[in-house]
ZAMARGU-4260 file (C-alpha; in steps of 0.2 Angstrom, whole numbers, plus 5000, padded with zeros to 4 digits):
<rodrens>
0) 5204/5417/5394 | 5215/5433/5394 | 5203/5442/5406 | 5205/5427/5418 | 5224/5427/5417
5) 5224/5446/5420 | 5213/5444/5435 | 5223/5429/5443 | 5240/5436/5439 | 5237/5453/5447
10) 5228/5444/5462 | 5243/5433/5464 | 5255/5448/5464 | 5244/5457/5477 | 5244/5442/5488
15) 5264/5441/5487 | 5266/5459/5490 | 5254/5459/5505 | 5264/5444/5512 | 5280/5454/5510
20) 5272/5468/5520 | 5266/5457/5534 | 5284/5449/5535 | 5291/5467/5536 | 5280/5471/5550
25) 5288/5457/5561 | 5305/5464/5559 | 5312/5477/5571 | 5305/5494/5567 | 5313/5512/5568
30) 5322/5511/5552 | 5317/5524/5539 | 5322/5514/5524 | 5313/5499/5530 | 5297/5510/5533
35) 5298/5516/5515 | 5300/5499/5508 | 5285/5493/5518 | 5275/5507/5511 | 5280/5504/5493
40) 5276/5486/5495 | 5259/5490/5502 | 5255/5502/5488 | 5260/5489/5475 | 5249/5476/5484
45) 5234/5489/5484 | 5237/5493/5465 | 5238/5474/5460 | 5222/5471/5471 | 5213/5485/5462
50) 5219/5479/5445 | 5212/5462/5449 | 5195/5468/5454 | 5192/5483/5444 | 5203/5479/5429
55) 5221/5485/5425 | 5215/5499/5413 | 5202/5507/5425 | 5204/5524/5432 | 5206/5518/5450
60) 5220/5505/5445 | 5229/5519/5435 | 5229/5530/5451 | 5235/5516/5462 | 5249/5512/5450
65) 5255/5530/5451 | 5254/5530/5470 | 5265/5513/5470 | 5278/5522/5459 | 5279/5536/5471
70) 5282/5524/5485 | 5296/5515/5475 | 5304/5532/5471 | 5303/5537/5489 | 5312/5521/5494
75) 5326/5524/5481 | 5328/5541/5488 | 5329/5534/5506 | 5344/5523/5500 | 5354/5538/5494
80) 5367/5544/5506 | 5366/5561/5513 | 5381/5572/5506 | 5386/5589/5501 | 5375/5598/5489
85) 5386/5597/5473 | 5379/5598/5455 | 5378/5580/5453 | 5367/5577/5468 | 5357/5592/5464
90) 5353/5585/5447 | 5348/5568/5454 | 5337/5576/5467 | 5329/5587/5454 | 5325/5571/5443
95) 5316/5563/5458 | 5306/5579/5460 | 5302/5580/5442 | 5296/5562/5442 | 5285/5565/5457
100) 5277/5580/5449 | 5274/5569/5433 | 5266/5556/5444 | 5255/5568/5453 | 5250/5576/5436
105) 5245/5558/5430 | 5234/5556/5445 | 5225/5572/5441 | 5224/5567/5423 | 5215/5551/5427
110) 5201/5561/5435 | 5197/5570/5419 | 5188/5556/5409 | 5175/5557/5423 | 5172/5575/5419
115) 5173/5573/5400 | 5164/5556/5398 | 5154/5562/5383 | 5168/5567/5372 | 5177/5552/5364
120) 5190/5564/5356 | 5194/5572/5373 | 5196/5555/5380 | 5207/5549/5367 | 5218/5564/5370
125) 5218/5561/5388 | 5224/5543/5385 | 5238/5549/5374 | 5243/5561/5387 | 5243/5548/5400
130) 5254/5537/5390 | 5266/5550/5387 | 5267/5553/5406 | 5270/5534/5408 | 5284/5534/5396
135) 5292/5549/5404 | 5290/5541/5422 | 5297/5524/5416 | 5312/5532/5407 | 5316/5543/5422
140) 5314/5529/5434 | 5326/5517/5424 | 5339/5531/5423 | 5338/5533/5442 | 5339/5514/5445
145) 5354/5513/5434 | 5362/5528/5443 | 5359/5521/5460 | 5367/5505/5456 | 5382/5511/5446
150) 5386/5525/5459 | 5385/5513/5474 | 5402/5507/5481 | 5407/5489/5478 | 5402/5485/5496
155) 5384/5492/5494 | 5380/5483/5477 | 5379/5466/5485 | 5364/5472/5495 | 5354/5482/5482
160) 5358/5472/5466 | 5343/5461/5466 | 5330/5474/5472 | 5337/5486/5458 | 5335/5472/5445
165) 5317/5469/5451 | 5313/5488/5449 | 5322/5489/5433 | 5311/5474/5426 | 5295/5482/5433
170) 5298/5499/5425 | 5305/5491/5409 | 5289/5482/5407 | 5279/5498/5410 | 5290/5507/5397
175) 5286/5493/5384 | 5267/5493/5389 | 5266/5512/5387 | 5276/5512/5371 | 5265/5498/5363
180) 5249/5506/5369 | 5255/5523/5361 | 5258/5515/5345 | 5242/5505/5344 | 5231/5519/5351
185) 5223/5507/5364 | 5228/5496/5379 | 5236/5479/5374 | 5226/5467/5385 | 5238/5453/5381
190) 5252/5463/5390 | 5241/5467/5404 | 5239/5448/5407 | 5257/5445/5407 | 5261/5460/5419
195) 5252/5452/5434 | 5263/5436/5433 | 5279/5447/5430 | 5275/5457/5446 | 5272/5441/5456
200) 5289/5434/5451 | 5297/5450/5456 | 5290/5450/5474 | 5302/5437/5481 | 5317/5447/5474
205) 5313/5461/5485 | 5315/5451/5501 | 5334/5452/5500 | 5333/5471/5501 | 5327/5469/5519
210) 5344/5464/5525 | 5352/5479/5517 | 5340/5491/5526 | 5349/5487/5542 | 5366/5494/5536
215) 5371/5512/5531 | 5365/5522/5516 | 5372/5519/5499 | 5388/5528/5498 | 5394/5533/5481
220) 5410/5526/5474 | 5424/5539/5471 | 5422/5537/5452 | 5403/5538/5452 | 5395/5552/5442
225) 5378/5555/5434 | 5378/5547/5417 | 5368/5551/5401 | 5371/5534/5393 | 5354/5527/5400
230) 5344/5541/5392 | 5353/5538/5376 | 5349/5519/5377 | 5331/5522/5381 | 5329/5535/5367
235) 5337/5523/5355 | 5326/5509/5361 | 5310/5519/5359 | 5315/5524/5341 | 5318/5506/5337
240) 5302/5501/5344 | 5292/5513/5333 | 5302/5507/5318 | 5299/5489/5321 | 5281/5491/5326
245) 5277/5500/5309 | 5285/5486/5300 | 5276/5473/5310 | 5259/5482/5306 | 5262/5477/5288
250) 5262/5459/5292 | 5244/5458/5296 | 5236/5450/5312 | 5253/5444/5319 | 5259/5462/5323
255) 5253/5461/5341 | 5262/5445/5344 | 5278/5453/5336 | 5276/5469/5347 | 5276/5458/5363
260) 5291/5447/5357 | 5301/5462/5352 | 5297/5472/5368 | 5301/5457/5380 | 5317/5453/5370
265) 5324/5470/5370 | 5320/5472/5389 | 5328/5455/5393 | 5344/5460/5383 | 5345/5477/5391
270) 5343/5470/5409 | 5356/5457/5406 | 5369/5468/5398 | 5368/5485/5406 | 5371/5480/5424
275) 5387/5471/5419 | 5403/5480/5423 | 5411/5470/5409 | 5398/5476/5396 | 5399/5494/5402
280) 5418/5494/5401 | 5418/5486/5383 | 5405/5499/5378 | 5414/5513/5385 | 5430/5508/5376
285) 5421/5505/5360 | 5413/5523/5360 | 5430/5531/5365 | 5439/5522/5351 | 5426/5527/5337
290) 5419/5543/5343 | 5434/5552/5350 | 5451/5557/5344 | 5459/5551/5361 | 5455/5537/5373
295) 5456/5549/5388 | 5449/5566/5393 | 5466/5572/5399 | 5459/5587/5409 | 5447/5575/5418
300) 5461/5562/5421 | 5474/5574/5427 | 5461/5583/5439 | 5456/5566/5446 | 5474/5560/5448
305) 5480/5576/5457 | 5464/5576/5468 | 5468/5558/5473 | 5486/5562/5478 | 5484/5579/5485
310) 5467/5581/5492 | 5463/5566/5503 | 5445/5565/5509 | 5439/5562/5527 | 5446/5545/5533
315) 5457/5544/5518 | 5470/5530/5516 | 5489/5533/5518 | 5498/5543/5504 | 5507/5527/5498
320) 5490/5518/5495 | 5483/5533/5486 | 5499/5533/5475 | 5494/5516/5469 | 5475/5521/5467
325) 5480/5536/5457 | 5489/5526/5444 | 5478/5511/5444 | 5462/5522/5441 | 5469/5528/5424
330) 5468/5511/5415 | 5454/5506/5426 | 5464/5493/5436 | 5456/5487/5452 | 5472/5489/5462
335) 5491/5486/5463 | 5507/5485/5474 | 5519/5499/5477 | 5537/5493/5476 | 5551/5504/5483
340) 5570/5503/5480 | 5580/5495/5494 | 5597/5500/5499 | 5605/5486/5489 | 5595/5491/5473
345) 5581/5478/5473 | 5563/5482/5475 | 5553/5478/5491 | 5534/5479/5493 | 5529/5494/5503
350) 5510/5496/5501 | 5496/5488/5492 | 5479/5495/5487 | 5463/5484/5482 | 5473/5468/5478
355) 5470/5453/5489 | 5481/5439/5484 | 5478/5421/5488 | 5497/5419/5493 | 5507/5433/5500
360) 5520/5439/5488 | 5538/5439/5494 | 5545/5454/5503 | 5559/5456/5490 | 5547/5458/5475
365) 5560/5462/5462 | 5578/5460/5459 | 5591/5473/5456 | 5591/5467/5437 | 5572/5473/5436
370) 5576/5489/5445 | 5591/5493/5433 | 5580/5489/5418 | 5566/5500/5423 | 5578/5514/5427
375) 5588/5513/5411 | 5574/5511/5399 | 5560/5520/5408 | 5548/5508/5399 | 5531/5501/5406
380) 5533/5482/5406 | 5517/5473/5401 | 5517/5456/5408 | 5506/5446/5396 | 5518/5449/5381
385) 5532/5443/5392 | 5523/5427/5397 | 5519/5424/5378 | 5537/5427/5374 | 5533/5442/5363
390) 5542/5455/5373 | 5560/5461/5369 | 5566/5461/5387 | 5579/5449/5395 | 5571/5433/5401
395) 5577/5435/5419 | 5571/5453/5421 | 5554/5449/5428 | 5554/5438/5444 | 5546/5421/5443
400) 5532/5425/5456 | 5525/5440/5444 | 5525/5428/5429 | 5515/5415/5439 | 5503/5428/5446
405) 5490/5429/5433 | 5482/5445/5440 | 5499/5454/5438 | 5496/5465/5423 | 5509/5479/5421
410) 5524/5487/5430 | 5525/5506/5430 | 5542/5514/5434 | 5543/5528/5446 | 5557/5539/5440
415) 5563/5555/5449 | 5576/5565/5439 | 5580/5548/5429 | 5583/5539/5445 | 5571/5524/5450
420) 5563/5527/5467 | 5550/5513/5465 | 5537/5505/5454 | 5519/5501/5454 | 5513/5483/5449
425) 5495/5485/5442 | 5482/5471/5444 | 5473/5465/5428 | 5457/5474/5425 | 5440/5465/5424
430) 5441/5467/5405 | 5459/5463/5400 | 5467/5472/5386 | 5484/5477/5379 | 5490/5494/5383
435) 5492/5506/5369 | 5503/5522/5366 | 5491/5533/5375 | 5491/5522/5390 | 5510/5521/5390
440) 5512/5540/5388 | 5499/5544/5402 | 5506/5531/5414 | 5524/5536/5411 | 5519/5555/5416
445) 5509/5549/5431 | 5523/5538/5437 | 5535/5553/5436 | 5523/5563/5446 | 5521/5550/5459
450) 5540/5548/5460 | 5541/5567/5464 | 5528/5565/5478 | 5538/5550/5485 | 5554/5560/5484
455) 5546/5575/5493 | 5539/5563/5507 | 5556/5555/5509 | 5564/5573/5510 | 5552/5578/5523
460) 5556/5562/5533 | 5574/5565/5531 | 5572/5583/5538 | 5562/5576/5552 | 5576/5564/5556
465) 5589/5578/5555 | 5579/5588/5567 | 5578/5574/5579 | 5597/5571/5577 | 5599/5589/5582
470) 5588/5587/5597 | 5598/5572/5601 | 5614/5582/5600 | 5607/5595/5611 | 5604/5582/5624
475) 5622/5576/5623 | 5628/5594/5625 | 5618/5595/5642 | 5626/5578/5647 | 5643/5585/5642
480) 5639/5600/5653 | 5635/5588/5668 | 5651/5579/5665 | 5661/5595/5665 | 5654/5600/5681
485) 5659/5583/5689 | 5676/5584/5682 | 5678/5602/5689 | 5672/5595/5706 | 5684/5581/5706
490) 5698/5591/5700 | 5695/5603/5715 | 5694/5588/5727 | 5711/5582/5720 | 5719/5598/5723
495) 5713/5600/5741 | 5718/5583/5745 | 5736/5587/5743 | 5734/5600/5758 | 5720/5592/5769
500) 5722/5574/5767 | 5726/5572/5785 | 5711/5581/5791 | 5697/5568/5796 | 5683/5580/5792
505) 5690/5583/5775 | 5692/5564/5772 | 5674/5562/5777 | 5668/5576/5765 | 5679/5569/5751
510) 5671/5551/5753 | 5653/5559/5752 | 5658/5569/5737 | 5666/5554/5728 | 5650/5544/5732
515) 5639/5558/5725 | 5650/5559/5709 | 5649/5540/5706 | 5631/5541/5708 | 5629/5555/5696
520) 5641/5546/5683 | 5631/5530/5685 | 5615/5539/5681 | 5623/5546/5665 | 5629/5529/5660
525) 5612/5522/5662 | 5605/5536/5651 | 5617/5534/5638 | 5620/5520/5625 | 5637/5517/5617
530) 5636/5527/5601 | 5655/5527/5598 | 5661/5519/5582 | 5677/5509/5584 | 5690/5511/5571
535) 5684/5504/5554 | 5693/5488/5549 | 5691/5477/5534 | 5681/5461/5537 | 5692/5447/5540
540) 5690/5428/5544 | 5684/5426/5562 | 5675/5413/5572 | 5658/5418/5578 | 5656/5408/5594
545) 5669/5418/5604 | 5662/5435/5599 | 5645/5429/5604 | 5651/5422/5621 | 5659/5438/5625
550) 5643/5448/5622 | 5633/5435/5632 | 5645/5435/5647 | 5642/5454/5648 | 5623/5453/5648
555) 5620/5436/5657 | 5623/5444/5674 | 5607/5455/5672 | 5596/5443/5662 | 5597/5424/5657
560) 5604/5423/5639 | 5608/5406/5631 | 5619/5401/5617 | 5615/5387/5605 | 5621/5381/5588
565) 5638/5377/5580 | 5655/5382/5587 | 5664/5380/5570 | 5656/5394/5560 | 5668/5407/5553
570) 5663/5423/5544 | 5671/5438/5536 | 5668/5451/5549 | 5675/5466/5558 | 5675/5460/5576
575) 5672/5477/5584 | 5657/5481/5573 | 5649/5464/5575 | 5651/5465/5594 | 5643/5482/5594
580) 5628/5476/5583 | 5626/5461/5594 | 5626/5471/5609 | 5612/5482/5603 | 5601/5467/5597
585) 5604/5457/5613 | 5600/5471/5624 | 5584/5475/5614 | 5579/5457/5616 | 5582/5458/5635
590) 5572/5474/5636 | 5557/5466/5627 | 5557/5450/5637 | 5550/5446/5654 | 5562/5443/5669
595) 5559/5424/5668 | 5560/5423/5649 | 5578/5419/5643 | 5585/5426/5627 | 5592/5413/5614
600) 5607/5417/5603 | 5609/5403/5589 | 5623/5401/5578 | 5621/5392/5561 | 5627/5391/5543
605) 5615/5390/5528 | 5624/5388/5512 | 5636/5401/5509 | 5630/5412/5523 | 5633/5412/5542
610) 5618/5417/5553 | 5616/5423/5571 | 5598/5423/5577 | 5593/5433/5592 | 5576/5426/5598
615) 5565/5432/5612 | 5548/5428/5618 | 5543/5446/5622 | 5529/5458/5616 | 5534/5457/5598
620) 5530/5470/5584 | 5517/5473/5571 | 5520/5469/5553 | 5517/5488/5549 | 5530/5493/5562
625) 5543/5481/5555 | 5540/5486/5537 | 5540/5505/5539 | 5548/5511/5556 | 5559/5497/5564
630) 5575/5502/5555 | 5572/5521/5556 | 5581/5531/5568 | 5570/5537/5583 | 5557/5523/5580
635) 5555/5512/5596 | 5542/5502/5604 | 5551/5505/5621 | 5545/5519/5632 | 5557/5533/5631
640) 5568/5523/5618 | 5577/5533/5605 | 5577/5519/5592 | 5595/5521/5588 | 5601/5503/5592
645) 5592/5494/5578 | 5596/5507/5566 | 5614/5507/5570 | 5615/5488/5571 | 5609/5487/5553
650) 5621/5500/5547 | 5636/5491/5556 | 5631/5474/5548 | 5628/5482/5531 | 5646/5488/5532
655) 5652/5470/5533 | 5642/5465/5517 | 5629/5457/5528 | 5611/5461/5531 | 5598/5460/5546
660) 5581/5451/5544 | 5567/5452/5556 | 5552/5441/5559 | 5540/5446/5573 | 5522/5443/5579
665) 5514/5454/5592 | 5512/5444/5609 | 5524/5430/5603 | 5541/5438/5602 | 5554/5442/5588
670) 5568/5435/5579 | 5583/5446/5573 | 5594/5437/5561 | 5612/5444/5557 | 5617/5436/5540
675) 5635/5437/5535 | 5646/5429/5521 | 5655/5414/5527 | 5674/5414/5527 | 5682/5405/5512
680) 5689/5388/5516 | 5707/5386/5519 | 5715/5374/5507 | 5704/5360/5501 | 5687/5360/5507
685) 5683/5348/5520 | 5667/5338/5523 | 5662/5349/5537 | 5665/5365/5527 | 5654/5358/5513
690) 5640/5356/5525
</rodrens>
């Protein structure tokens, strides 16, 4: 019965692997990884076919099994991405080479029983040597499977997960088979019978890898490194197998059934738990807590932190995203948000890394209350205790959207010389836990380091702006030189007119000179914007409609501009500043619009705020430009523009205790909203004022 099961099991596996080879032959060729997969499947089909005909313990079957293992090792090597020859890669390639040498030695060893067929003692020694090589091969192959899977990036794991599971089952079974054979001093025919059906079940799992062979090689993740944990686990497993086998031998004839049960049980447990990120994380933390004095290897952590910030690799993400990554990698958080302090003291979202939220968080991520608390305390706010009411911080410190977002884990302040420049909101790790004193200390130091990078980046940006202002001033010096020349020319003309006004030829020359001067001055005016600042005044009560109409009347002659909305809205403004800010924004809207696309100016009142919306249907702006460059001097989407208008408009509105908000979409247009405090009602509030 066992012989029949062995024969049919291996025959079925041979048929399925042969079918897989035939299917591979129908796919487009020219892919080296697909070729390696096809050859490995063909070698496995040959091995199973030989085992079904000649027996799994025959010499030819053992040789075919070694050839099949060589094929699968070659396929795994083909999946490795080419890269620099560092020590880790050299170690992996060295292990591939050692296993290939072990398999070739095993093939040569299988030939010796033919030479020494008359010596049972020598044949027994050859059997034990062969089993030792099988144990070595299975152990090394499992280590390589584990390394290939854990070193792969998250994008690559979806493609190789199922095939690596199939190979892990195959070599785990070989490990158990060799271990039981070594302990029994003979081949366990029962396990041979089971192996054929196991291989038949694994063949369909290898179909999924065919899709992955069409994409690029497996790129290692940033944190990937060769780990010795699989070696320790396999060694402990073999030791436990020896111990349990000796115990089971004492039970009599049931020891073989016990061997099989224990072998399959431990294999299944290992295959279920070790590929799990959650399990590896828990195991890593348990070992760190019980075997080491500190949770972190500070030298390794600090080197990784500084490399992430200061040594970007080819195609690296922007510095702001690397800041989030550098802090998130410390407590093994998958990502987070970078919040920077705004002009009014609040916290705005500036960048994100590895955190995809179902609903976009508000641009104003944190209030001034949260920013003040982080600056004064310098503490890291862990959000789970706040949600449970266990934290000793004021209830209104953390915004509601953070409390409602379950993946929000902790807020790390970024302090530079005790001044808050921002914060990093970390995402919950896959295995949630409470932060301990080591986490707080290391994250606090890392936050200060990131803050220094931010301060340096802002300093470089300010220096660049100062240089461009200097260039701008030099251009004004050239313009002043041209104006001086015009003034000198006109002054000379005026003096000569006193003596030669009656000369017709002089009058003709004077007219030509005046026309030339007017043309030059018009050119200067066209090149200049009004950058003068009217005398500052305290905001006072003023109706908005007349101010808007005055600006529109100046622009309507060149482009259609329409006014909509209420005429009774009053606000606390400086009329000169508001006119100048409106002039900049309306002109920008005109410049962005087509000739037949009117600009709309809408006046409204929302609660205790008055709004003036300038709406165009022009080219629009990207969200990245609006967030990071729009309100910076010298940033403009217009060809040849200096980007001063929007920068100055926001400054003028801010001086009146107002703000400018923007919504824009590329190809659809933009909306600039000037938001001002409304004027207090005179006397008793009327129904209209209440609205």
